[in-house]
Structure formats: structure tokens, C-alpha cells
C-alpha positions as CSV (number, residue, x, y, z in Angstrom):
1,M,0.0,0.0,0.0
2,I,2.8,2.4,0.8
3,R,4.4,1.6,-2.5
4,S,1.1,2.1,-4.3
5,K,0.6,5.6,-2.7
6,K,4.2,6.6,-3.7
7,N,3.6,5.6,-7.3
8,R,0.4,7.5,-7.4
9,G,2.1,10.6,-6.0
10,D,4.9,10.5,-8.7
11,E,2.4,10.2,-11.5
12,A,0.5,13.2,-10.1
13,G,3.6,15.3,-10.3
14,R,4.4,14.4,-13.9
15,P,2.8,16.0,-17.0
16,S,0.1,14.0,-18.7
17,A,0.7,12.2,-22.0
18,G,-1.3,14.8,-23.9
19,S,0.7,17.7,-22.5
20,R,4.0,15.9,-23.4
21,A,2.7,15.4,-27.0
22,G,1.8,19.1,-27.2
23,G,5.2,20.2,-26.1
24,L,6.9,17.9,-28.6
25,L,4.8,19.3,-31.4
26,G,5.6,22.9,-30.4
27,A,9.3,22.1,-30.5
28,V,9.0,20.6,-33.9
29,A,7.1,23.6,-35.1
30,L,9.8,26.0,-33.9
31,A,12.5,23.9,-35.6
32,L,10.6,24.1,-38.9
33,V,10.2,27.8,-38.6
34,A,14.0,28.2,-37.9
35,L,14.8,26.0,-40.9
36,V,12.5,28.0,-43.3
37,A,14.0,31.3,-42.0
38,G,17.5,30.0,-42.7
39,V,16.6,28.9,-46.2
40,V,15.0,32.3,-47.0
41,L,18.1,34.1,-45.7
42,W,20.4,31.9,-47.8
43,L,18.3,32.6,-50.9
44,A,18.4,36.3,-50.3
45,L,22.2,36.4,-49.9
46,S,22.7,34.3,-53.1
47,A,20.0,36.0,-55.2
48,E,22.5,38.2,-57.1
49,D,24.8,35.3,-58.1
50,T,21.7,33.2,-59.0
51,M,20.4,36.0,-61.3
52,Q,23.8,36.3,-62.9
53,D,23.9,32.6,-63.7
54,L,20.4,32.7,-65.1
55,Q,21.3,35.7,-67.3
56,R,24.3,33.9,-68.6
57,L,22.2,30.9,-69.5
58,A,19.6,33.1,-71.1
59,G,22.3,34.7,-73.2
60,N,23.3,31.4,-74.8
61,E,27.0,32.0,-74.5
62,P,29.0,29.8,-76.9
63,P,31.0,27.0,-75.2
64,G,34.7,27.7,-74.4
65,V,34.3,31.5,-74.3
66,T,34.7,33.6,-71.1
67,L,33.0,36.9,-70.7
68,V,34.6,39.2,-68.2
69,V,31.9,40.6,-65.9
70,P,32.3,44.4,-65.1
71,P,33.1,45.1,-61.5
72,R,30.2,45.7,-59.2
73,P,30.3,49.0,-57.3
74,A,31.5,48.5,-53.7
75,P,29.0,49.4,-51.0
76,A,29.7,52.7,-49.4
77,D,30.9,51.1,-46.1
78,E,33.3,48.8,-47.9
79,E,34.7,51.6,-50.0
80,A,35.2,53.7,-46.9
81,A,37.0,50.9,-45.2
82,G,39.2,50.3,-48.2
83,E,40.1,54.0,-48.3
84,A,40.9,53.9,-44.6
85,D,43.3,50.9,-45.2
86,S,44.8,52.7,-48.2
87,A,45.4,55.9,-46.2
88,A,47.4,53.9,-43.7
89,T,49.7,52.5,-46.5
90,P,53.1,54.2,-46.5
91,P,54.1,56.1,-49.7
92,A,55.6,54.0,-52.5
93,T,59.3,53.9,-53.0
94,A,61.5,52.7,-55.8
95,A,61.8,49.1,-54.7
96,G,65.2,47.6,-54.4
97,S,67.1,50.8,-53.6
98,G,64.9,52.2,-50.9
99,A,65.0,55.6,-52.6
100,A,62.0,57.6,-53.7
101,A,60.6,56.6,-57.1
102,P,62.1,58.9,-59.8
103,T,60.1,62.1,-60.4
104,R,59.1,62.7,-64.0
105,L,58.7,66.1,-65.7
106,A,55.2,67.2,-66.8
107,G,54.5,65.9,-70.3
108,D,57.2,63.3,-70.1
109,A,55.0,60.3,-69.1
110,R,56.2,57.0,-70.5
111,W,52.7,56.1,-71.7
112,Q,52.8,59.1,-74.0
113,R,56.5,58.9,-75.0
114,F,56.1,55.3,-76.2
115,S,52.6,55.5,-77.6
116,Q,52.1,54.9,-81.3
117,P,50.6,57.5,-83.7
118,F,46.8,57.6,-83.8
119,D,44.4,60.2,-85.0
120,R,42.6,61.2,-81.8
121,S,40.2,63.4,-83.7
122,D,38.7,60.2,-85.2
123,S,35.2,60.0,-83.8
124,R,34.5,56.4,-84.8
125,P,34.0,53.9,-82.0
126,R,37.4,52.5,-81.0
127,I,38.4,48.9,-80.4
128,A,41.7,48.2,-78.5
129,L,42.8,44.5,-78.8
130,V,45.6,43.2,-76.6
131,V,47.4,40.0,-77.4
132,T,48.8,38.6,-74.1
133,H,51.5,36.3,-72.7
134,L,53.9,37.0,-75.5
135,G,57.7,36.3,-75.4
136,L,57.4,32.8,-73.9
137,D,57.2,31.2,-77.4
138,E,59.7,32.6,-79.9
139,Q,57.8,31.4,-83.1
140,E,54.4,32.5,-81.8
141,T,55.8,35.9,-80.7
142,S,57.6,36.6,-84.0
143,R,54.5,35.7,-86.0
144,T,52.3,37.9,-83.8
145,I,54.6,41.0,-84.2
146,A,55.0,40.5,-87.9
147,Q,51.5,39.6,-89.1
148,L,48.9,41.4,-86.9
149,P,47.8,45.0,-87.7
150,E,50.1,47.6,-86.0
151,A,47.2,49.1,-84.0
152,I,46.9,45.8,-82.0
153,T,48.7,46.1,-78.6
154,L,51.1,43.4,-77.5
155,A,51.5,42.4,-73.8
156,F,54.6,40.5,-72.8
157,S,55.2,38.1,-69.9
158,A,57.6,39.4,-67.3
159,Y,59.2,36.0,-67.3
160,A,60.0,36.0,-71.0
161,E,63.6,35.9,-72.1
162,G,64.9,38.5,-74.5
163,L,62.5,41.3,-73.7
164,D,65.1,43.9,-74.6
165,D,64.9,42.5,-78.1
166,W,61.2,41.8,-78.3
167,L,59.9,45.2,-77.3
168,P,62.0,47.2,-79.8
169,E,60.9,44.8,-82.5
170,A,57.3,45.2,-81.6
171,R,57.5,49.0,-81.5
172,A,59.4,49.0,-84.9
173,A,56.4,47.1,-86.3
174,G,54.0,49.8,-85.0
175,H,52.7,48.0,-81.9
176,E,52.3,49.5,-78.5
177,A,53.6,47.2,-75.7
178,L,52.6,46.3,-72.1
179,L,54.3,44.3,-69.4
180,M,52.3,41.7,-67.5
181,V,52.7,41.9,-63.8
182,P,52.0,38.6,-62.0
183,M,49.5,39.2,-59.1
184,E,47.9,36.8,-56.6
185,P,45.0,34.8,-57.9
186,E,42.1,33.6,-55.7
187,D,43.4,30.0,-55.5
188,Y,47.0,30.8,-54.7
189,P,49.2,28.8,-54.1
190,A,47.4,26.1,-56.1
191,D,47.7,28.5,-59.0
192,D,51.1,30.2,-58.7
193,P,52.0,32.9,-61.1
194,G,55.7,32.6,-60.2
195,P,58.4,33.9,-57.8
196,H,57.7,37.6,-58.4
197,T,54.0,37.5,-57.7
198,L,52.5,40.5,-55.9
199,R,50.6,39.2,-52.9
200,T,48.0,40.6,-50.4
201,V,49.8,39.1,-47.4
202,E,53.1,40.9,-48.2
203,G,53.9,44.4,-47.1
204,P,54.3,47.2,-49.6
205,E,58.1,47.0,-49.5
206,T,58.2,43.3,-50.7
207,N,55.6,43.9,-53.4
208,L,57.4,47.0,-54.7
209,E,60.6,45.1,-54.9
210,R,58.9,42.5,-57.0
211,L,57.2,45.2,-59.1
212,D,60.6,46.9,-59.6
213,W,62.0,43.6,-60.9
214,V,59.2,43.5,-63.5
215,L,59.5,47.1,-64.6
216,A,63.3,46.8,-65.0
217,R,62.9,43.9,-67.5
218,A,62.7,46.1,-70.5
219,E,62.1,49.6,-71.8
220,G,59.7,51.0,-74.3
221,Y,56.3,49.9,-72.9
222,V,53.4,52.2,-72.2
223,G,52.1,50.5,-69.1
224,V,51.4,47.3,-67.3
225,M,48.6,44.7,-67.1
226,D,47.8,42.4,-64.2
227,T,47.9,38.7,-64.8
228,Y,46.1,36.1,-62.6
229,G,45.4,38.9,-60.1
230,A,41.9,38.2,-58.9
231,R,42.7,38.4,-55.2
232,F,45.3,41.1,-55.4
233,T,43.3,43.6,-57.5
234,A,40.3,43.2,-55.2
235,S,42.4,44.7,-52.4
236,A,42.5,48.5,-52.6
237,A,45.1,48.6,-49.8
238,A,47.5,46.2,-51.5
239,L,47.0,47.8,-54.9
240,R,47.4,51.4,-54.0
241,P,51.3,51.5,-53.5
242,V,51.6,49.6,-56.8
243,L,49.5,52.1,-58.7
244,R,51.2,55.0,-57.0
245,T,54.5,53.7,-58.3
246,L,53.1,53.5,-61.8
247,E,51.9,57.1,-61.6
248,D,55.3,58.2,-60.4
249,R,56.9,56.5,-63.4
250,G,54.4,57.8,-66.0
251,L,52.9,54.4,-66.8
252,A,49.4,53.3,-67.5
253,F,47.4,50.5,-65.9
254,V,45.2,48.0,-67.7
255,D,42.9,46.1,-65.4
256,T,42.0,42.7,-66.8
257,R,39.1,42.5,-64.4
258,A,40.2,39.1,-63.2
259,S,37.9,39.8,-60.3
260,S,34.4,41.3,-60.5
261,R,35.4,43.1,-57.2
262,S,38.5,44.7,-58.7
263,A,39.5,48.0,-57.2
264,G,41.8,48.8,-60.1
265,L,39.9,51.5,-61.9
266,R,38.8,53.2,-58.7
267,V,42.3,53.4,-57.1
268,A,43.9,54.4,-60.4
269,A,41.4,57.2,-60.8
270,D,42.1,58.4,-57.3
271,L,45.8,58.5,-58.0
272,G,45.5,60.0,-61.5
273,V,46.9,56.9,-63.2
274,P,46.0,56.5,-66.9
275,R,43.8,53.5,-67.0
276,A,41.6,51.1,-69.0
277,A,39.7,47.9,-68.2
278,V,39.1,44.8,-70.3
279,D,35.6,44.3,-71.5
280,L,35.9,40.9,-73.2
281,R,38.3,38.1,-73.2
282,L,38.4,36.1,-76.4
283,D,39.1,32.4,-75.9
284,A,41.7,31.4,-78.4
285,G,40.8,27.7,-77.9
286,A,37.2,28.3,-78.9
287,A,35.6,27.1,-82.2
288,P,35.8,29.7,-85.1
289,E,32.0,30.3,-84.8
290,A,32.4,31.2,-81.1
291,I,35.3,33.6,-81.9
292,D,33.2,35.3,-84.5
293,I,30.3,35.7,-82.0
294,R,32.6,37.3,-79.5
295,L,34.0,39.7,-82.1
296,L,30.5,40.8,-82.9
297,Q,29.9,41.3,-79.2
298,L,33.1,43.4,-79.0
299,E,31.9,45.6,-81.8
300,A,28.5,46.1,-80.2
301,L,30.2,47.2,-76.9
302,A,32.3,49.7,-78.8
303,Q,29.2,51.1,-80.6
304,Q,27.4,51.5,-77.3
305,S,30.2,53.0,-75.2
306,G,32.5,54.7,-77.8
307,H,35.3,52.2,-77.2
308,A,35.9,48.6,-76.0
309,V,39.0,46.6,-74.9
310,A,39.5,42.9,-75.4
311,T,42.4,40.4,-74.7
312,V,43.4,37.2,-76.4
313,E,46.3,34.8,-76.4
314,A,48.3,34.2,-79.5
315,Y,47.3,31.0,-81.3
316,P,47.4,30.4,-85.1
317,L,43.7,30.1,-85.5
318,I,42.9,33.3,-83.6
319,L,45.7,35.3,-85.3
320,D,44.4,34.3,-88.8
321,R,40.9,35.3,-87.8
322,L,41.9,38.6,-86.3
323,Q,43.7,39.6,-89.6
324,S,40.6,39.2,-91.7
325,W,38.3,40.7,-89.1
326,A,40.5,43.8,-88.7
327,A,40.6,44.3,-92.4
328,E,36.8,44.6,-92.5
329,L,36.4,46.6,-89.4
330,E,36.5,50.1,-91.0
331,D,33.8,49.1,-93.4
332,R,31.5,48.7,-90.4
333,G,32.2,52.1,-89.1
334,L,34.7,51.2,-86.3
335,V,38.5,51.7,-85.9
336,L,41.2,49.6,-84.4
337,A,43.2,51.6,-81.9
338,P,46.2,51.1,-79.7
339,I,45.6,50.9,-75.9
340,T,46.7,54.5,-75.2
341,A,43.9,55.7,-77.5
342,V,41.3,54.4,-75.1
343,L,42.9,55.3,-71.8
344,Q,41.1,57.4,-69.2
345,S,43.6,60.1,-68.2
346,D,43.9,63.4,-66.4
347,A,45.6,64.6,-69.6
348,D,42.2,64.4,-71.3
349,T,40.7,66.9,-68.9
């Protein structure tokens, strides 16, 4: 009997089966609400990327062709933070010697001194085409210099041998020249551009030493172009000392837009560096039909904006196609122009 009373007292103090079931259902409901809220938040955060993917699919881009997406404007708070980081960066120096970068006289900028003649009064839409990664293959480089129209700009790898010979040969054939500066990609070190790569984790002194090595490789170029630099060009703080050095030396900067978050144009404009950005990248390994479609897109961009910039690597198929395309360009009301003819510069104001 005593045991029986104890059991009855314990049961009286416990919740009924119905109330326990109700509590369980409530907990499940709360978990479902939290799950739905998380999904909604995830969809909101990824909406922009999803829309871009859908737009690319809707555009029916040909296989094997990569379109460089224009950089998205940075939110006001991010831009302010980037400027604060940049303000803390010490002034650029001529790397290697520790001395201040050489001062140039007004009107003595290298990008102007080594530019090729072009009728700047020509009001037709301009297309600047840059052939990249030259100098690494002797036969490919010689053919590019000799066969392509002189208005096409040639960009040489900093690691190429014989740059002191290649650049004078290119200029003698009427081409403007750029040097390609290796910069940190997003997947570094899995993708390593080499020992002189500019990196976000390095201080300005190290990066400027590496930049100085590149700039000292040859003479006669109008500016530099980044290569592989998706992570580096997205950092305004890392990029600012580099572009300040270019301004001090009278050189232009061509942003390949390896990252849609590139700060290249914004920082270059702040420092007064002559600048341009790549609008399209032609895939030399694509089918001829895909190349033709991309060239038509390039023409359309030039018609809309007054000018357009594209890059391509030198392969026999693309070089042959570019020759015939360039020969017909003027008949369609456009003009092929060297890179300096499409630069944004304080000299224009």
C-alpha cells in the first residue's frame, strides 16, 4: 500500500501524455520555422549570383568563351573601409634601392612617350585589342609581331627571355607594348604565377621590390597589365602602393578584371593613373564560330560606349581570324586603336 501511494504521487507530479505530446509538437514547429527562415536568408544572400547565372544561361553564350563581368560598385561602407586601409599605407618607393621613385617632368610620361601615332580626332568607336603572354614562345611571338595589324597592342610576360629585343621589334612594327605583372589569384598557391607574384599578405616593401624587378625587365612599354590577379586587384590597400609607383613613373594600368570586385579602376582614378579595363576576353581555344560571335559582341560594346577593350592569347587560329576581321572593321564604321587611345587620363581633362 505504501508503494502504491508513492507511485500515485509520482504520477500526479508528472505531465500528462497529452501535454507531453503538445510540447513535442511545439518544439518541432519551432524547428521548422527556424529552418524555413534559414533557407529564406540563404536565398536572399545568393540571389544576385543566381540571377547572374540565369542571365548567362539566357544569353546562350557559346562554349569555351569567357565573358569578363564588369566590376560591381562597392557598398559605401566597404569603400570607406578600403580608403581607410589605403590611407594607412606608406608612400611608395622605388623598390630595391629604398629611394623615392624617380620624379618625371610634366608631359614626359612614358605612356605618352612610347605611344604609337593615332588620329585622336577620329570620332568612330574604337576597339583596342591586346594579345597577351607574349615572349614565352619565340615562333608565336615573332608571328604575332609581324602579321597582326600595327594598331593591336602586345602584352609581354615578365618571365619572357629577350624582352630587350622583343619590345623594340614590336615598336618598330608599329605596336604598343605592355608588361604583364603577376598578381595573386584567388586560388593561390594552387595556381602560382611565379616567384615575383605580388601578394596581399606581403607588405608594400616586398611587393614593390617584385614590381621593380618586372619594370626593369625592358624599356619602351606604355604601361602594365595584371595577370592572374583576382585576389590582389580586389584589395585596394594592396593595390594602392603599386599604382602610385606607376603614376610616379608615368605608366598606364590596364585592369584585366580578373575579379568582379577589382578596385583597379577606382584606385587608379584616385591617383591619376591613366587606365583602361578589359571588357571581353576572347578564348583562343574556342571554335571559329564562337570567336566570330565574341568579335561581334566586342563591336557592339564599342558602338554602345564609344570604345571597347579585349584580350586574347596568340594561337594560329585566332591570329588568322583577327587579320581578316581587322581588315573589314572600318567598313562597319569602327576603328582599331592602340591601348593608349582608349585610356582614361587626367591629360584628357
